[in-house]
PDB file of N, CA, C and O in Angstrom:
ATOM      1  N   MET A   1     -44.390  13.432  11.950  1.00  0.00           N
ATOM      2  CA  MET A   1     -42.672  13.156  11.806  1.00  0.00           C
ATOM      3  C   MET A   1     -42.320  12.917  13.332  1.00  0.00           C
ATOM      4  O   MET A   1     -42.721  13.681  14.211  1.00  0.00           O
ATOM      5  N   ASN A   2     -41.804  12.179  13.499  1.00  0.00           N
ATOM      6  CA  ASN A   2     -41.023  11.622  14.805  1.00  0.00           C
ATOM      7  C   ASN A   2     -39.827  12.378  14.936  1.00  0.00           C
ATOM      8  O   ASN A   2     -39.203  12.993  14.072  1.00  0.00           O
ATOM      9  N   ARG A   3     -39.565  12.214  16.352  1.00  0.00           N
ATOM     10  CA  ARG A   3     -38.551  12.665  16.892  1.00  0.00           C
ATOM     11  C   ARG A   3     -37.158  12.598  16.047  1.00  0.00           C
ATOM     12  O   ARG A   3     -36.507  13.554  15.625  1.00  0.00           O
ATOM     13  N   THR A   4     -36.835  10.981  15.892  1.00  0.00           N
ATOM     14  CA  THR A   4     -35.717  11.005  15.170  1.00  0.00           C
ATOM     15  C   THR A   4     -35.533  11.481  14.023  1.00  0.00           C
ATOM     16  O   THR A   4     -34.377  11.714  13.671  1.00  0.00           O
ATOM     17  N   SER A   5     -36.482  11.712  13.266  1.00  0.00           N
ATOM     18  CA  SER A   5     -36.601  11.918  11.622  1.00  0.00           C
ATOM     19  C   SER A   5     -36.362  13.720  12.075  1.00  0.00           C
ATOM     20  O   SER A   5     -35.604  14.372  11.357  1.00  0.00           O
ATOM     21  N   LYS A   6     -36.923  14.284  13.050  1.00  0.00           N
ATOM     22  CA  LYS A   6     -36.928  15.901  13.412  1.00  0.00           C
ATOM     23  C   LYS A   6     -35.522  16.238  13.721  1.00  0.00           C
ATOM     24  O   LYS A   6     -35.047  17.287  13.285  1.00  0.00           O
ATOM     25  N   SER A   7     -34.665  15.243  14.604  1.00  0.00           N
ATOM     26  CA  SER A   7     -33.772  15.632  14.947  1.00  0.00           C
ATOM     27  C   SER A   7     -32.431  15.350  13.874  1.00  0.00           C
ATOM     28  O   SER A   7     -31.377  15.986  13.853  1.00  0.00           O
ATOM     29  N   LEU A   8     -32.859  14.099  12.932  1.00  0.00           N
ATOM     30  CA  LEU A   8     -31.753  14.339  12.005  1.00  0.00           C
ATOM     31  C   LEU A   8     -31.895  15.571  11.202  1.00  0.00           C
ATOM     32  O   LEU A   8     -31.005  16.396  10.994  1.00  0.00           O
ATOM     33  N   ILE A   9     -33.380  15.614  10.679  1.00  0.00           N
ATOM     34  CA  ILE A   9     -33.158  17.172   9.864  1.00  0.00           C
ATOM     35  C   ILE A   9     -32.883  18.101  10.349  1.00  0.00           C
ATOM     36  O   ILE A   9     -32.522  18.954   9.538  1.00  0.00           O
ATOM     37  N   GLN A  10     -32.862  18.515  11.727  1.00  0.00           N
ATOM     38  CA  GLN A  10     -32.087  19.798  12.275  1.00  0.00           C
ATOM     39  C   GLN A  10     -30.764  19.322  12.485  1.00  0.00           C
ATOM     40  O   GLN A  10     -30.235  20.370  12.855  1.00  0.00           O
ATOM     41  N   GLN A  11     -29.850  18.452  12.504  1.00  0.00           N
ATOM     42  CA  GLN A  11     -28.570  18.034  12.235  1.00  0.00           C
ATOM     43  C   GLN A  11     -28.078  18.279  10.888  1.00  0.00           C
ATOM     44  O   GLN A  11     -26.919  18.579  10.602  1.00  0.00           O
ATOM     45  N   LEU A  12     -28.947  18.144  10.168  1.00  0.00           N
ATOM     46  CA  LEU A  12     -28.594  18.012   8.476  1.00  0.00           C
ATOM     47  C   LEU A  12     -28.472  19.472   8.409  1.00  0.00           C
ATOM     48  O   LEU A  12     -27.534  20.030   7.841  1.00  0.00           O
ATOM     49  N   ASP A  13     -29.607  20.192   9.102  1.00  0.00           N
ATOM     50  CA  ASP A  13     -29.436  21.953   8.624  1.00  0.00           C
ATOM     51  C   ASP A  13     -28.365  22.666   9.389  1.00  0.00           C
ATOM     52  O   ASP A  13     -27.724  23.587   8.884  1.00  0.00           O
ATOM     53  N   ARG A  14     -28.182  22.255  10.558  1.00  0.00           N
ATOM     54  CA  ARG A  14     -26.835  22.642  10.890  1.00  0.00           C
ATOM     55  C   ARG A  14     -25.352  22.267   9.864  1.00  0.00           C
ATOM     56  O   ARG A  14     -24.504  23.066   9.466  1.00  0.00           O
ATOM     57  N   PHE A  15     -25.409  21.180   9.698  1.00  0.00           N
ATOM     58  CA  PHE A  15     -24.413  21.142   9.013  1.00  0.00           C
ATOM     59  C   PHE A  15     -24.233  21.819   7.636  1.00  0.00           C
ATOM     60  O   PHE A  15     -23.300  22.512   7.231  1.00  0.00           O
ATOM     61  N   ILE A  16     -25.359  21.439   7.034  1.00  0.00           N
ATOM     62  CA  ILE A  16     -25.294  22.491   5.436  1.00  0.00           C
ATOM     63  C   ILE A  16     -25.000  23.902   5.889  1.00  0.00           C
ATOM     64  O   ILE A  16     -24.093  24.562   5.381  1.00  0.00           O
ATOM     65  N   SER A  17     -25.963  24.460   7.075  1.00  0.00           N
ATOM     66  CA  SER A  17     -25.526  25.818   7.347  1.00  0.00           C
ATOM     67  C   SER A  17     -23.709  26.076   7.710  1.00  0.00           C
ATOM     68  O   SER A  17     -23.237  27.184   7.457  1.00  0.00           O
ATOM     69  N   TYR A  18     -22.972  25.177   8.193  1.00  0.00           N
ATOM     70  CA  TYR A  18     -21.686  24.976   8.753  1.00  0.00           C
ATOM     71  C   TYR A  18     -21.113  25.251   7.336  1.00  0.00           C
ATOM     72  O   TYR A  18     -20.678  26.346   6.981  1.00  0.00           O
ATOM     73  N   VAL A  19     -21.159  24.178   6.597  1.00  0.00           N
ATOM     74  CA  VAL A  19     -20.507  24.011   5.227  1.00  0.00           C
ATOM     75  C   VAL A  19     -20.763  25.225   4.581  1.00  0.00           C
ATOM     76  O   VAL A  19     -19.759  25.787   4.142  1.00  0.00           O
ATOM     77  N   ASP A  20     -21.866  25.794   4.400  1.00  0.00           N
ATOM     78  CA  ASP A  20     -22.303  27.091   3.713  1.00  0.00           C
ATOM     79  C   ASP A  20     -21.408  28.098   4.294  1.00  0.00           C
ATOM     80  O   ASP A  20     -20.906  28.945   3.555  1.00  0.00           O
ATOM     81  N   ASP A  21     -21.195  28.085   5.388  1.00  0.00           N
ATOM     82  CA  ASP A  21     -20.202  29.543   5.816  1.00  0.00           C
ATOM     83  C   ASP A  21     -19.282  29.296   5.714  1.00  0.00           C
ATOM     84  O   ASP A  21     -18.539  30.252   5.933  1.00  0.00           O
ATOM     85  N   GLN A  22     -18.445  27.791   5.289  1.00  0.00           N
ATOM     86  CA  GLN A  22     -17.123  27.509   5.014  1.00  0.00           C
ATOM     87  C   GLN A  22     -16.659  27.482   3.708  1.00  0.00           C
ATOM     88  O   GLN A  22     -15.462  27.397   3.435  1.00  0.00           O
ATOM     89  N   THR A  23     -17.710  27.564   2.740  1.00  0.00           N
ATOM     90  CA  THR A  23     -17.676  27.485   1.205  1.00  0.00           C
ATOM     91  C   THR A  23     -16.403  28.622   0.937  1.00  0.00           C
ATOM     92  O   THR A  23     -15.497  28.135   0.261  1.00  0.00           O
ATOM     93  N   GLY A  24     -16.201  29.951   1.326  1.00  0.00           N
ATOM     94  CA  GLY A  24     -15.215  30.693   0.884  1.00  0.00           C
ATOM     95  C   GLY A  24     -14.091  30.432   0.904  1.00  0.00           C
ATOM     96  O   GLY A  24     -13.382  30.634  -0.081  1.00  0.00           O
ATOM     97  N   ASP A  25     -13.458  29.718   2.455  1.00  0.00           N
ATOM     98  CA  ASP A  25     -12.320  29.298   3.120  1.00  0.00           C
ATOM     99  C   ASP A  25     -12.294  28.122   1.946  1.00  0.00           C
ATOM    100  O   ASP A  25     -11.456  28.244   1.053  1.00  0.00           O
ATOM    101  N   ILE A  26     -13.177  27.011   1.932  1.00  0.00           N
ATOM    102  CA  ILE A  26     -13.136  25.718   0.911  1.00  0.00           C
ATOM    103  C   ILE A  26     -12.289  26.351  -0.598  1.00  0.00           C
ATOM    104  O   ILE A  26     -11.193  26.047  -1.068  1.00  0.00           O
ATOM    105  N   ILE A  27     -13.326  27.324  -1.059  1.00  0.00           N
ATOM    106  CA  ILE A  27     -12.755  27.694  -2.313  1.00  0.00           C
ATOM    107  C   ILE A  27     -11.272  28.082  -2.261  1.00  0.00           C
ATOM    108  O   ILE A  27     -10.412  27.470  -2.895  1.00  0.00           O
ATOM    109  N   ARG A  28     -10.999  29.238  -1.391  1.00  0.00           N
ATOM    110  CA  ARG A  28      -9.928  29.654  -1.561  1.00  0.00           C
ATOM    111  C   ARG A  28      -8.698  28.558  -1.202  1.00  0.00           C
ATOM    112  O   ARG A  28      -7.725  28.641  -1.951  1.00  0.00           O
ATOM    113  N   ALA A  29      -8.640  27.617  -0.220  1.00  0.00           N
ATOM    114  CA  ALA A  29      -8.230  26.696   0.292  1.00  0.00           C
ATOM    115  C   ALA A  29      -7.558  26.233  -1.248  1.00  0.00           C
ATOM    116  O   ALA A  29      -6.396  26.448  -1.592  1.00  0.00           O
ATOM    117  N   THR A  30      -8.543  25.592  -2.004  1.00  0.00           N
ATOM    118  CA  THR A  30      -8.992  24.676  -2.998  1.00  0.00           C
ATOM    119  C   THR A  30      -7.699  25.696  -4.223  1.00  0.00           C
ATOM    120  O   THR A  30      -6.692  25.175  -4.702  1.00  0.00           O
ATOM    121  N   GLU A  31      -8.090  27.025  -4.443  1.00  0.00           N
ATOM    122  CA  GLU A  31      -7.387  27.745  -5.181  1.00  0.00           C
ATOM    123  C   GLU A  31      -5.643  27.667  -4.943  1.00  0.00           C
ATOM    124  O   GLU A  31      -4.688  27.391  -5.668  1.00  0.00           O
ATOM    125  N   SER A  32      -5.803  28.027  -3.669  1.00  0.00           N
ATOM    126  CA  SER A  32      -3.933  27.892  -3.052  1.00  0.00           C
ATOM    127  C   SER A  32      -3.697  26.474  -3.472  1.00  0.00           C
ATOM    128  O   SER A  32      -2.821  26.407  -4.334  1.00  0.00           O
ATOM    129  N   LEU A  33      -4.159  25.434  -3.160  1.00  0.00           N
ATOM    130  CA  LEU A  33      -3.241  24.156  -3.327  1.00  0.00           C
ATOM    131  C   LEU A  33      -3.263  24.272  -4.704  1.00  0.00           C
ATOM    132  O   LEU A  33      -2.118  24.083  -5.113  1.00  0.00           O
ATOM    133  N   ASN A  34      -4.167  24.533  -5.773  1.00  0.00           N
ATOM    134  CA  ASN A  34      -4.163  24.228  -7.424  1.00  0.00           C
ATOM    135  C   ASN A  34      -3.013  25.191  -7.659  1.00  0.00           C
ATOM    136  O   ASN A  34      -2.239  24.796  -8.531  1.00  0.00           O
ATOM    137  N   ASN A  35      -2.623  26.669  -6.951  1.00  0.00           N
ATOM    138  CA  ASN A  35      -1.590  27.190  -7.239  1.00  0.00           C
ATOM    139  C   ASN A  35       0.008  26.650  -6.918  1.00  0.00           C
ATOM    140  O   ASN A  35       1.049  26.830  -7.550  1.00  0.00           O
ATOM    141  N   LEU A  36      -0.243  25.986  -5.785  1.00  0.00           N
ATOM    142  CA  LEU A  36       1.220  25.722  -5.463  1.00  0.00           C
ATOM    143  C   LEU A  36       1.341  24.169  -6.533  1.00  0.00           C
ATOM    144  O   LEU A  36       2.376  23.764  -7.063  1.00  0.00           O
ATOM    145  N   VAL A  37       0.482  23.767  -6.586  1.00  0.00           N
ATOM    146  CA  VAL A  37       0.424  22.036  -7.655  1.00  0.00           C
ATOM    147  C   VAL A  37       1.293  22.422  -8.949  1.00  0.00           C
ATOM    148  O   VAL A  37       2.239  21.821  -9.457  1.00  0.00           O
ATOM    149  N   GLY A  38       0.615  23.715  -9.345  1.00  0.00           N
ATOM    150  CA  GLY A  38       1.003  24.454 -10.345  1.00  0.00           C
ATOM    151  C   GLY A  38       2.805  24.798 -10.640  1.00  0.00           C
ATOM    152  O   GLY A  38       3.580  24.664 -11.587  1.00  0.00           O
ATOM    153  N   GLN A  39       2.895  25.421  -8.898  1.00  0.00           N
ATOM    154  CA  GLN A  39       4.448  26.097  -9.102  1.00  0.00           C
ATOM    155  C   GLN A  39       5.578  24.922  -8.789  1.00  0.00           C
ATOM    156  O   GLN A  39       6.790  25.136  -8.817  1.00  0.00           O
ATOM    157  N   PHE A  40       4.954  23.617  -8.479  1.00  0.00           N
ATOM    158  CA  PHE A  40       5.545  22.320  -8.210  1.00  0.00           C
ATOM    159  C   PHE A  40       5.875  21.958  -9.822  1.00  0.00           C
ATOM    160  O   PHE A  40       6.992  21.633 -10.225  1.00  0.00           O
ATOM    161  N   ALA A  41       4.544  22.094 -10.749  1.00  0.00           N
ATOM    162  CA  ALA A  41       4.697  21.271 -12.116  1.00  0.00           C
ATOM    163  C   ALA A  41       6.097  22.212 -12.949  1.00  0.00           C
ATOM    164  O   ALA A  41       7.029  21.925 -13.700  1.00  0.00           O
ATOM    165  N   SER A  42       5.556  23.452 -12.282  1.00  0.00           N
ATOM    166  CA  SER A  42       6.650  24.388 -13.429  1.00  0.00           C
ATOM    167  C   SER A  42       7.925  24.019 -12.599  1.00  0.00           C
ATOM    168  O   SER A  42       8.936  24.057 -13.301  1.00  0.00           O
ATOM    169  N   GLN A  43       8.076  23.792 -11.740  1.00  0.00           N
ATOM    170  CA  GLN A  43       9.970  23.456 -11.351  1.00  0.00           C
ATOM    171  C   GLN A  43      10.058  22.031 -11.445  1.00  0.00           C
ATOM    172  O   GLN A  43      11.058  21.720 -10.799  1.00  0.00           O
ATOM    173  N   LYS A  44       9.595  21.150 -11.855  1.00  0.00           N
ATOM    174  CA  LYS A  44       9.770  19.764 -12.239  1.00  0.00           C
ATOM    175  C   LYS A  44      11.199  19.347 -13.058  1.00  0.00           C
ATOM    176  O   LYS A  44      12.112  18.588 -12.733  1.00  0.00           O
ATOM    177  N   PRO A  45      11.060  19.892 -13.842  1.00  0.00           N
ATOM    178  CA  PRO A  45      12.703  19.911 -14.438  1.00  0.00           C
ATOM    179  C   PRO A  45      13.623  20.275 -13.663  1.00  0.00           C
ATOM    180  O   PRO A  45      14.490  19.427 -13.452  1.00  0.00           O
ATOM    181  N   VAL A  46      13.756  21.508 -13.038  1.00  0.00           N
ATOM    182  CA  VAL A  46      14.755  21.737 -12.045  1.00  0.00           C
ATOM    183  C   VAL A  46      15.086  20.505 -10.919  1.00  0.00           C
ATOM    184  O   VAL A  46      16.218  20.096 -10.663  1.00  0.00           O
ATOM    185  N   VAL A  47      13.783  19.998 -10.291  1.00  0.00           N
ATOM    186  CA  VAL A  47      13.960  18.809  -9.383  1.00  0.00           C
ATOM    187  C   VAL A  47      14.309  17.847  -9.688  1.00  0.00           C
ATOM    188  O   VAL A  47      15.024  17.154  -8.964  1.00  0.00           O
ATOM    189  N   ASP A  48      13.880  17.471 -10.957  1.00  0.00           N
ATOM    190  CA  ASP A  48      14.357  16.023 -11.956  1.00  0.00           C
ATOM    191  C   ASP A  48      16.124  16.021 -11.726  1.00  0.00           C
ATOM    192  O   ASP A  48      16.935  15.190 -11.315  1.00  0.00           O
ATOM    193  N   ARG A  49      16.179  17.080 -12.109  1.00  0.00           N
ATOM    194  CA  ARG A  49      18.026  17.209 -12.288  1.00  0.00           C
ATOM    195  C   ARG A  49      18.320  17.301 -11.060  1.00  0.00           C
ATOM    196  O   ARG A  49      19.165  16.458 -10.759  1.00  0.00           O
ATOM    197  N   ALA A  50      17.934  18.091 -10.017  1.00  0.00           N
ATOM    198  CA  ALA A  50      18.687  18.041  -8.886  1.00  0.00           C
ATOM    199  C   ALA A  50      18.682  16.685  -8.024  1.00  0.00           C
ATOM    200  O   ALA A  50      19.575  16.348  -7.247  1.00  0.00           O
ATOM    201  N   LEU A  51      17.515  15.975  -8.308  1.00  0.00           N
ATOM    202  CA  LEU A  51      17.497  14.562  -7.990  1.00  0.00           C
ATOM    203  C   LEU A  51      18.359  13.798  -8.727  1.00  0.00           C
ATOM    204  O   LEU A  51      19.004  12.935  -8.132  1.00  0.00           O
ATOM    205  N   ALA A  52      18.488  13.935  -9.826  1.00  0.00           N
ATOM    206  CA  ALA A  52      19.353  12.859 -10.614  1.00  0.00           C
ATOM    207  C   ALA A  52      21.078  13.585 -10.288  1.00  0.00           C
ATOM    208  O   ALA A  52      22.029  12.813 -10.414  1.00  0.00           O
ATOM    209  N   THR A  53      21.281  14.688  -9.983  1.00  0.00           N
ATOM    210  CA  THR A  53      22.896  15.016  -9.700  1.00  0.00           C
ATOM    211  C   THR A  53      23.059  14.258  -8.065  1.00  0.00           C
ATOM    212  O   THR A  53      24.081  13.585  -7.934  1.00  0.00           O
ATOM    213  N   LEU A  54      22.274  14.321  -7.043  1.00  0.00           N
ATOM    214  CA  LEU A  54      22.477  13.918  -5.644  1.00  0.00           C
ATOM    215  C   LEU A  54      23.162  13.043  -5.496  1.00  0.00           C
ATOM    216  O   LEU A  54      24.158  13.164  -4.783  1.00  0.00           O
ATOM    217  N   PRO A  55      22.842  11.802  -6.155  1.00  0.00           N
ATOM    218  CA  PRO A  55      23.870  10.644  -6.057  1.00  0.00           C
ATOM    219  C   PRO A  55      25.193  10.818  -5.959  1.00  0.00           C
ATOM    220  O   PRO A  55      25.776  10.415  -4.952  1.00  0.00           O
ATOM    221  N   ASP A  56      25.852  11.423  -6.953  1.00  0.00           N
ATOM    222  CA  ASP A  56      27.083  11.945  -7.629  1.00  0.00           C
ATOM    223  C   ASP A  56      27.491  12.836  -6.426  1.00  0.00           C
ATOM    224  O   ASP A  56      28.548  12.446  -5.929  1.00  0.00           O
ATOM    225  N   ALA A  57      26.921  13.988  -5.779  1.00  0.00           N
ATOM    226  CA  ALA A  57      27.261  14.706  -5.211  1.00  0.00           C
ATOM    227  C   ALA A  57      27.599  14.245  -3.746  1.00  0.00           C
ATOM    228  O   ALA A  57      28.483  14.680  -3.007  1.00  0.00           O
ATOM    229  N   LEU A  58      26.462  13.026  -3.457  1.00  0.00           N
ATOM    230  CA  LEU A  58      26.602  12.436  -1.908  1.00  0.00           C
ATOM    231  C   LEU A  58      28.179  11.454  -2.023  1.00  0.00           C
ATOM    232  O   LEU A  58      29.010  11.144  -1.170  1.00  0.00           O
ATOM    233  N   GLY A  59      28.086  11.216  -3.312  1.00  0.00           N
ATOM    234  CA  GLY A  59      29.761  10.459  -3.599  1.00  0.00           C
ATOM    235  C   GLY A  59      30.802  11.359  -3.435  1.00  0.00           C
ATOM    236  O   GLY A  59      31.656  11.059  -2.602  1.00  0.00           O
ATOM    237  N   VAL A  60      30.909  12.320  -4.002  1.00  0.00           N
ATOM    238  CA  VAL A  60      31.822  13.458  -3.813  1.00  0.00           C
ATOM    239  C   VAL A  60      32.076  13.449  -2.294  1.00  0.00           C
ATOM    240  O   VAL A  60      33.137  13.131  -1.755  1.00  0.00           O
ATOM    241  N   LEU A  61      30.658  13.949  -1.531  1.00  0.00           N
ATOM    242  CA  LEU A  61      31.229  14.471   0.006  1.00  0.00           C
ATOM    243  C   LEU A  61      31.288  13.267   0.645  1.00  0.00           C
ATOM    244  O   LEU A  61      31.558  13.563   1.809  1.00  0.00           O
ATOM    245  N   LYS A  62      31.160  11.668   0.532  1.00  0.00           N
ATOM    246  CA  LYS A  62      31.385  10.496   0.839  1.00  0.00           C
ATOM    247  C   LYS A  62      33.064  10.667   0.824  1.00  0.00           C
ATOM    248  O   LYS A  62      33.860  10.598   1.760  1.00  0.00           O
ATOM    249  N   ASP A  63      33.271  10.903  -0.528  1.00  0.00           N
ATOM    250  CA  ASP A  63      35.005  10.773  -0.978  1.00  0.00           C
ATOM    251  C   ASP A  63      35.820  11.558   0.162  1.00  0.00           C
ATOM    252  O   ASP A  63      36.670  11.088   0.918  1.00  0.00           O
ATOM    253  N   GLN A  64      35.274  13.065   0.079  1.00  0.00           N
ATOM    254  CA  GLN A  64      35.891  14.131   0.530  1.00  0.00           C
ATOM    255  C   GLN A  64      35.963  13.937   2.144  1.00  0.00           C
ATOM    256  O   GLN A  64      36.900  14.540   2.668  1.00  0.00           O
ATOM    257  N   ARG A  65      35.154  13.219   2.983  1.00  0.00           N
ATOM    258  CA  ARG A  65      34.535  13.067   4.134  1.00  0.00           C
ATOM    259  C   ARG A  65      35.717  13.292   5.124  1.00  0.00           C
ATOM    260  O   ARG A  65      35.547  14.145   5.995  1.00  0.00           O
ATOM    261  N   GLU A  66      36.932  12.595   5.077  1.00  0.00           N
ATOM    262  CA  GLU A  66      38.250  12.825   5.738  1.00  0.00           C
ATOM    263  C   GLU A  66      38.721  14.162   5.985  1.00  0.00           C
ATOM    264  O   GLU A  66      39.044  14.704   7.042  1.00  0.00           O
ATOM    265  N   ASN A  67      38.692  14.663   4.590  1.00  0.00           N
ATOM    266  CA  ASN A  67      39.961  15.767   4.211  1.00  0.00           C
ATOM    267  C   ASN A  67      38.716  17.164   5.005  1.00  0.00           C
ATOM    268  O   ASN A  67      39.005  18.149   5.685  1.00  0.00           O
ATOM    269  N   LEU A  68      37.466  16.698   4.569  1.00  0.00           N
ATOM    270  CA  LEU A  68      36.547  17.914   5.293  1.00  0.00           C
ATOM    271  C   LEU A  68      36.417  18.015   6.804  1.00  0.00           C
ATOM    272  O   LEU A  68      36.181  19.012   7.485  1.00  0.00           O
ATOM    273  N   ALA A  69      36.634  16.695   7.189  1.00  0.00           N
ATOM    274  CA  ALA A  69      36.787  16.458   8.968  1.00  0.00           C
ATOM    275  C   ALA A  69      37.911  17.230   9.340  1.00  0.00           C
ATOM    276  O   ALA A  69      37.905  18.035  10.272  1.00  0.00           O
ATOM    277  N   ASP A  70      39.110  16.923   8.432  1.00  0.00           N
ATOM    278  CA  ASP A  70      40.275  17.233   8.929  1.00  0.00           C
ATOM    279  C   ASP A  70      40.707  18.915   8.871  1.00  0.00           C
ATOM    280  O   ASP A  70      41.576  19.535   9.483  1.00  0.00           O
ATOM    281  N   ARG A  71      39.790  19.308   7.950  1.00  0.00           N
ATOM    282  CA  ARG A  71      39.892  20.695   7.581  1.00  0.00           C
ATOM    283  C   ARG A  71      39.117  21.467   8.635  1.00  0.00           C
ATOM    284  O   ARG A  71      39.418  22.643   8.836  1.00  0.00           O
ATOM    285  N   ARG A  72      38.085  20.855   9.358  1.00  0.00           N
ATOM    286  CA  ARG A  72      37.190  21.646  10.226  1.00  0.00           C
ATOM    287  C   ARG A  72      37.950  21.226  11.450  1.00  0.00           C
ATOM    288  O   ARG A  72      37.491  21.810  12.431  1.00  0.00           O
ATOM    289  N   HIS A  73      39.026  20.362  11.773  1.00  0.00           N
ATOM    290  CA  HIS A  73      39.675  20.228  13.216  1.00  0.00           C
ATOM    291  C   HIS A  73      40.985  21.410  13.084  1.00  0.00           C
ATOM    292  O   HIS A  73      41.525  22.139  13.917  1.00  0.00           O
ATOM    293  N   GLN A  74      41.137  21.246  11.955  1.00  0.00           N
ATOM    294  CA  GLN A  74      42.473  22.748  11.756  1.00  0.00           C
ATOM    295  C   GLN A  74      41.917  24.237  12.090  1.00  0.00           C
ATOM    296  O   GLN A  74      42.450  25.157  12.710  1.00  0.00           O
ATOM    297  N   ALA A  75      40.577  24.133  11.416  1.00  0.00           N
ATOM    298  CA  ALA A  75      39.837  25.580  11.606  1.00  0.00           C
ATOM    299  C   ALA A  75      39.640  25.379  13.132  1.00  0.00           C
ATOM    300  O   ALA A  75      40.298  26.271  13.667  1.00  0.00           O
ATOM    301  N   ARG A  76      39.173  24.787  13.867  1.00  0.00           N
ATOM    302  CA  ARG A  76      38.982  24.810  15.180  1.00  0.00           C
ATOM    303  C   ARG A  76      40.269  25.174  15.994  1.00  0.00           C
ATOM    304  O   ARG A  76      40.244  26.026  16.882  1.00  0.00           O
ATOM    305  N   ALA A  77      41.296  24.542  15.674  1.00  0.00           N
ATOM    306  CA  ALA A  77      42.491  24.846  16.105  1.00  0.00           C
ATOM    307  C   ALA A  77      43.049  26.154  16.116  1.00  0.00           C
ATOM    308  O   ALA A  77      43.653  26.694  17.043  1.00  0.00           O
ATOM    309  N   ILE A  78      42.755  26.655  14.866  1.00  0.00           N
ATOM    310  CA  ILE A  78      43.207  28.064  14.592  1.00  0.00           C
ATOM    311  C   ILE A  78      42.015  29.122  15.364  1.00  0.00           C
ATOM    312  O   ILE A  78      42.348  30.276  15.633  1.00  0.00           O
ATOM    313  N   GLN A  79      41.138  28.807  15.566  1.00  0.00           N
ATOM    314  CA  GLN A  79      40.058  29.546  16.446  1.00  0.00           C
ATOM    315  C   GLN A  79      40.699  29.545  17.694  1.00  0.00           C
ATOM    316  O   GLN A  79      40.950  30.667  18.134  1.00  0.00           O
ATOM    317  N   ARG A  80      41.114  28.349  18.552  1.00  0.00           N
ATOM    318  CA  ARG A  80      41.398  28.260  19.743  1.00  0.00           C
ATOM    319  C   ARG A  80      42.572  28.885  19.899  1.00  0.00           C
ATOM    320  O   ARG A  80      42.614  29.591  20.907  1.00  0.00           O
ATOM    321  N   SER A  81      43.523  28.863  19.250  1.00  0.00           N
ATOM    322  CA  SER A  81      44.812  29.585  19.041  1.00  0.00           C
ATOM    323  C   SER A  81      44.375  30.894  19.112  1.00  0.00           C
ATOM    324  O   SER A  81      44.426  31.512  20.176  1.00  0.00           O
ATOM    325  N   ASP A  82      43.893  31.448  17.952  1.00  0.00           N
ATOM    326  CA  ASP A  82      43.277  32.768  18.161  1.00  0.00           C
ATOM    327  C   ASP A  82      42.624  33.484  19.045  1.00  0.00           C
ATOM    328  O   ASP A  82      42.740  34.707  18.960  1.00  0.00           O
ATOM    329  N   ARG A  83      41.697  32.855  20.213  1.00  0.00           N
ATOM    330  CA  ARG A  83      41.094  33.015  21.162  1.00  0.00           C
ATOM    331  C   ARG A  83      42.351  33.538  22.648  1.00  0.00           C
ATOM    332  O   ARG A  83      42.392  34.473  23.448  1.00  0.00           O
ATOM    333  N   ARG A  84      43.164  32.369  22.379  1.00  0.00           N
ATOM    334  CA  ARG A  84      44.487  32.532  23.323  1.00  0.00           C
ATOM    335  C   ARG A  84      45.456  33.661  23.336  1.00  0.00           C
ATOM    336  O   ARG A  84      46.088  34.138  24.279  1.00  0.00           O
ATOM    337  N   MET A  85      45.425  34.014  21.936  1.00  0.00           N
ATOM    338  CA  MET A  85      46.345  35.566  21.586  1.00  0.00           C
ATOM    339  C   MET A  85      45.784  36.741  22.279  1.00  0.00           C
ATOM    340  O   MET A  85      46.485  37.632  22.757  1.00  0.00           O
ATOM    341  N   ARG A  86      44.635  36.717  22.312  1.00  0.00           N
ATOM    342  CA  ARG A  86      43.660  37.906  22.609  1.00  0.00           C
ATOM    343  C   ARG A  86      43.821  38.308  23.817  1.00  0.00           C
ATOM    344  O   ARG A  86      43.145  39.240  24.253  1.00  0.00           O
TER     345      ARG A  86
END
């Protein structure tokens, strides 16, 4: 056997040993991923509803943007006034 073949066999042996050492971690990671995918799948109807209502909710926020900004400014003014009174 020449040196190249021997070196290749040694590298393959190390690689196989490394993968073998990692088998438990790989299996646990795969099981966790499978569990996560199952959780997402079970929540699909909820996510679908949320995505369907999101455009309307954003429209309401857009329509109320000026009103919300005014309320925020009023709240800040009250806080500043409150601090001065202390």
